[in-house]
N, C-alpha and C positions, 0 to 999 in steps of 0.2 A: 833758553831757560833762564829766566829771574834769577839773578845771584842773591839769594835772602843774607841777612845777615844772622851771625851766630848770637845765640841769648846769652845774657852773662852765664857765666860759670862752666857754659860747653865748652868743650878744648877743640871738637872737630866734628867733622862731615862722614856721611858714609855714602857713597856713591854706589850706586848698585847700576851697572853695567849689565848690556845684552849680549850676552855670549856670542851671540850672530854676528854681529856689527863691531863690536867693540866700545858702542857707546853708550852714554851713561844715561840712563833713562829717566833715574831721578836722584836728588842728593836727599839726606833726611838726618836729623840730627843725632848722632852718639850718645846713647846714655851714659849716665855717669853711676859713679857709685853713690853720691848722695841719691841719685834719680829711683836707683833701683831698691835705697836701704826707704825710700819712700811709697815707692809702690808694695813693698813686701809689708808695709807696716797696714796699708790701706787695706790689702787682703786680708790680711791677718784680722785687721777690724769687723773685716765685712763677713769671716766666717760664723757669727753669730746671726746674722742674716740670711745665710746660704742654707745652714743648718734648720731654719724653720719652713725653709720653702717647701707646700707640701709636693707630694709625687704628682699629683695630680697638674700642679703648678708647672714644677719642670718638666712635665711630659709634652705643655703647650709652650713653654717657651721653646724649646729646642726645635719641635714643630717649625713653629713659627720662623727660627733659623735657618731651617731648610728650605722653606720657603720662599725666603729675601733670595737666599743661597741660589735657588731654580731662576727667580726673576730674572739674577743679574749673572748669572752660569756663563754667558758669553764674554763679561767682563772679567770674572776672574779667569776664566779660561784664557783668555790673550795677557791677562798680568801674568799667570803663571809662565806662558810661552817664553815673554817679553825678558822675564829675570833669571831663567833657569834655562833656556837654548829648549826648551822640549818642544817635540812636534805638535803643532796646534792640536791634533785630533785624537794624541795621546793626553795632553792637557783637556780636552774635553771630556774624555772620560775618566779623571781623575775627579774633575768637577762633580760627574755625576755619583760617581762612588762617595765622595764626601756627604754627598746629600744623602745617599745612604747610612753612612754612618749615622748622622746626626736622627734620622727615621729609627734606626734600630737604637739609640741611645735614649729617644722620646720614649718608644715602647718596653724597654729594661728599666726606664727611671719606675716602671709600675709594679716590678718585680724584683725589686730589694727587700730581702725580706730575712728572718734566721729563722727557726729550725726549734721545734718541740722535741724534748727527751723524755722516753719513760723514765721517772725518777723511780720506779718501783722493781727497775730490774737491776740497781744498784743494793746489795749489799750493806755498804759503805758509802755514806755517814750512815747510819742508825734511823729507821723510822723515816724513809725516803719516799716509802711509799705514801705519805703525808706533804710531801712536796711536790711544788710544779718548777721545772727546771725547763727555761727555751733560752735560746741567743735570738740576739736583733744584730743590723750591720748598721753603723755607723761611718759617716765621714772622718774621712783621716787630717782634714783640714786645710792645708793650702798644697796644693799640688804644683808643681815648677815642671811646665813642659818645653826639654829643649828638642828642637826640631832641625832635622837635614833639608839640604837644598834642593834634594831628587824630590822629592814630593810634600813640595812647601805648603799642599793645602789638606790631602787626605792621609798625611802621617802623622799632621798635628791634629785632624780630626780626628784619630784614633785618639791621641791623649785626653782632649778640650772634652769632646761628646762625653765619654764616661764618666769624667773629673764632674761636669755638671750634674749629671745625670743623678751620680751617687750622692750631691749636697755639698761639693767641695767647693773652694774660691781656688783659680786659676793665675798662675803667670806664667804668661807664656814668652821664650826666648827665642826666636826665630835665626837662622844662619845671617849673616852679614851681606851674604851674597841675594839669598831671595827672602828681605822682609816684605814685602809689598803687600803678601797674598794674606799674612798675618794681618798687616794693618787692616786690611778691607776685612776680612774677617773679624777684627777688634767693630770695624763701624757696622757692619749686621746684626751682631749679637748686641750691642747697646739699642739697637733701631728694635731688634724683636723685643725689647720690654725689660733684660736681665739688671738688677738693680747695679747700681756703679758698686764697682771695686771687687765687683765679682770674676770680672775676665778681663784681664790687664796684659800688656804687651810691652816687653822692654827690647830694644835690640842695641849690639853692643858686641866685643871682645867676649867671647869664652874665659881670658885669662884674668878676665878683671869681674865682669859683671855677672859672667857665669861661674866664676869661685863664690860670690858673694850670694847668689840662689842657692847656691848648694849648702854653704856652711853658716847662712841666717840662722840662727835659734829660733826664728818664728815660720819658716817654712819646714813643712813635715816630710813629704816625698819628692823622689827625681823621679820623674821619666821621660828616658832620653834615646834616642835615636843616631846613632855615629858611627864615629870609627870604635873599634875595640879597646886602643889604648887610649881614646879621651874614657871612651864606658870604664873600665878598669879603675882610672883614674877617679872618675865622679863615685863608683862603687865603692874604694877605698874611703874617700872622705866622708862619705854618707853613713856606712856604718859606724868608723869613730864619734861619732853623734847621734848614731842610735835610729836612723831614718832608712825608711824604705824606700827600696827604687824597684822601676822597672826600666830594662836594659834592652835594647833592639841594637845589635852590632854586626860587626861584618860576616861575610862568609866567604865561601870561596867553593860554591854549590856545582858540585860530579852531576854532571850530564851524561848516563852509562847505558850506552847502544851496542843489545849483545847479537850473537851474531843472526838469530833468529827476528831480526827486528824490521817492521815495514821502514826501508828504507829512506822514501819519498816522505812519509808523516815524519818519520825522526828528525830529517833534515830542515822540513820545514817550520818544525817545531824550535829547532836550534838558531832557525834566524830570530826568531822570536827573543829566545830567550839569551842570547848573546848582544841583539843589536839593538832592543827597544832602548829608548831613550840614553841611545850609545852606550849600552851595557853600564848607567850608572844607577844600578840597582843592590840594593843588598841581597836579591837572591836571584840575580841576573846569573844565566847559566855561564861556569867561569874556566871549568873543565870540564872537557868532552873526551870521556875514554871510551874509547870503541875497540870490538871484538877486532884483532889482525885482519882477520878471514873477511871482514866486510868495510875495515878501514879504508881503504882505498873507493871503492864506491861511494861510500858516504863521503870522502872529503870531496870526490867531484862533485856529487848534488850540492852540496853545503856551498862549493865554490861556485855554481854557477846560481845558483840562487842567488847569493850575495852580491855578483854581479847587474843584477836587477834593482837593487836599491837605491832608491833616489835619495843622494845628500845633499842638503840644500838650508835653505832660509824657513826655519821652523814654522813661522806665521803661514806658510803656504801649506793650503791643504794636501798638495802633492808630495811633500817633504815625508821620506820614510825615516830619516836617522838627519841629526844634526850637530849641532855640534855641543862638544866637552863644556865643563863648567867655567874653566878659565885657562888660559896660556902655562898659568904652574903646571896644571892636568897634562895638557900638549907635551910639554916634556918630560913629565914623570912618564907618561905612557912610554913614551918613544924609549925611553931609557930602559925597560922591561923587556922591549921588543930587540931592542939591539945584544941586550944581556943574553937571551934567549937563542938568538940568533949566534951570536961570538961562542956559545955554549952547546953548537950542533942541533937546533932548530931549523925547520925549514921554513922559509918565509913565503906561501904561495901568493898572498893577496892581501896589497897595503904595506902598511907600516911605515908609514909616511904621515906627517903631519901635513893639512892642508892649507897652506899658509900663500898659498899663489891664486891673482884672478881673484874672481868673485869672492873668495874669503879670505883675502889678504889682513880683515882687520877683525875677524872672525877668531875665535878656537875651535878648530875644527881637526880631527885625527881620521884618517881613512879605516874603513870597515877593514879589519885584517885576519888574516886566517895563520894560524903558523899550525905546520904539521911536526909529526919526531919530538913532542914537546916532554920533558921528562920535572919529575917530582923536586928535584932538587933545583931547579932553575925559579926565579923571582917569578915567574907567571904561575910556578907550579905550590906556592908559599904564600906569595904576598896578593893581597885582593887589589886584581886592577882596575876596579870602575871604570872599565873602558870598552872599547868597540872590539873587542877580541875575542877570537875562539880559536883558543891553544887545545889539539888534536893529542892526546895522549892514546898509544895503542897500547892494547892490554892483550895476554896470552887467552883469559877467561872469565866468568865471572867472579871465582877468588882474587884473583890480581885485581878486578875490577872494584870489589869492596878494598882489599888493602890500601890502594890507591885511594879509595874515595874519602878511606876514615884516616889521611896521615896528615890531615892539616891539623893546625890548634882550632878551626871552627866545624861548626854543624849547624848550621841553617836549615836549608832545603835541599833536596837531592833528588834525580828523576831517574828513572828506568826505562828505557823502549825495548821489549820483548814482546812477542805473542804468547810466551810460557807465561800465564800471570799467576801460577803455582809458586814457579821458579820466582820472581816479579816478588812476592811477599812473604818467603823466605828473606831474599837480599833485605827487603825492607827492614826485616827484623834484625837485622846485623848490622846497618847502615846507621851511624850515628850521626843523627837531624832529629829538626823538630817538628819535620814532614817529609814525605817520599811520597813523589808523584809517578806515578805509569802512565806510561804512554803520553804525556803532560809536560810541557817545560818546566824547568825551578820557577817560573818569575809569575808564581801562581797565589793570589790570596783570595780569602772567603773574608768578608769583612766583620761576620758576627764568628765566626769559628777560631779558633785557639790560636794563635801565630807567635812562633817567637824559637831562640835556637838554643842548641845543648853547647856543653864546652865554651869555649870565648866568643857565639856567637852570640848569646843571651842569657836575661836573668829575668824569670817573672815571665808571663803570658799575654800579649795585646791580643784582640778581639772583643768586641762590647760588652758582651758580657760577663767574659774573663778579668777584663779591665776592669770592668767594677767592682769585681771579688780585690780586685788587688786593692785600690784605694779606696778599701774600707774596711774598718775595723769589726771581729765579731767579740761581740759583749754576751756576755752569760748573767741571765737573772735568776736568782730563785725565790719561790714562796712558799716561807713552812707554813702551809693551811691550819696547820694544827693551832698556831700560837697565831693567827690572823684574827683580827677582828671583822 
């Protein structure tokens, strides 16, 4: 690769590594505070342009982005796989979903309207029967979209597309691990015809440019997906400055298997829930709460299916599971597994880094099955973001609910049972943003409300719902008695 010279004023490169091979796939200049302030100024200046683009044109512009993304879908999928380590089949699905999000946003841009209120229903103020009152929705202004490494396209699309549909300008900060997808997205948004300054990308550390994006007085809303610790820090800073936030944070999503569940269906769903993209998904199934009476059978079925997983290079279509994001993640995962085993959990499968042979330069961890896990262990309280399936044995549904609700998180939950009435009653008592019955936890519908409770999130995504968050409601009154 050609070694480029840094531009004057820049201090460092960001090296984007391939987690499967450890190779540097590209080097990009790290944004400075001065760069970030300039981008913020440009986005703030472009607000007047963005808010005057009529809805029909926003619809066409978003549809054009979706069309261009479809034309270059193979390039997007390959970029996602190379920088994130996601298996190519899953990357292809991510691109399709992002195209869908853009298409939803194009349609929803036509439906951003307020509400007319019956003024004569109000006794006060007097003579309201002679007034017309209605609301309209207006863009918040400059939206800062901070994305995660695990879905570098679709989770950014969930922030960017609604913001543009609503008439905002956007500044995107992808993670330094996976910035290339966002830069490719910037390219096609410009090609689609969006005016300059409306969509922007800055790449650099959260400790510097992320802080500037949150605290700069010219930004208006922060939408963030990432860890709970960082999300709460952003929330605190934004609240002190009177800024709106949408936060999608961590989860410890429980996967409940009751004694009457179809164990073959449940164990197949568990494979998807625990090991898709090496478990590096906020909605991954992270705690398997299994009724004692069927635990042995469930564990046996799950272990058999785990042995069929093909761990390999994610660029190959035959690969089921690739690497985790980096070597630091491998070390952290191994520490959690060792903690569980030292405190009485039984290691049935995996439990080791894969740093030998063909994986020597990558960041691989073996798919791992733990039995007899308890809530006080690290894997019972800390979000693993790892290819782990920790099994907690529970006596009945009451204990399952108690354990499910025992963490600070409340993102999604699954219940497997043949008794739908029982599942619905349990769903009402489980503290989560979504409860899925006979489905794994890591499902999401892109124009349905998505988000968590407790320390898993604030606000809701899903295109239509994100647009509501990214607009302000303004009430307008006309006194018809006085109007000329």
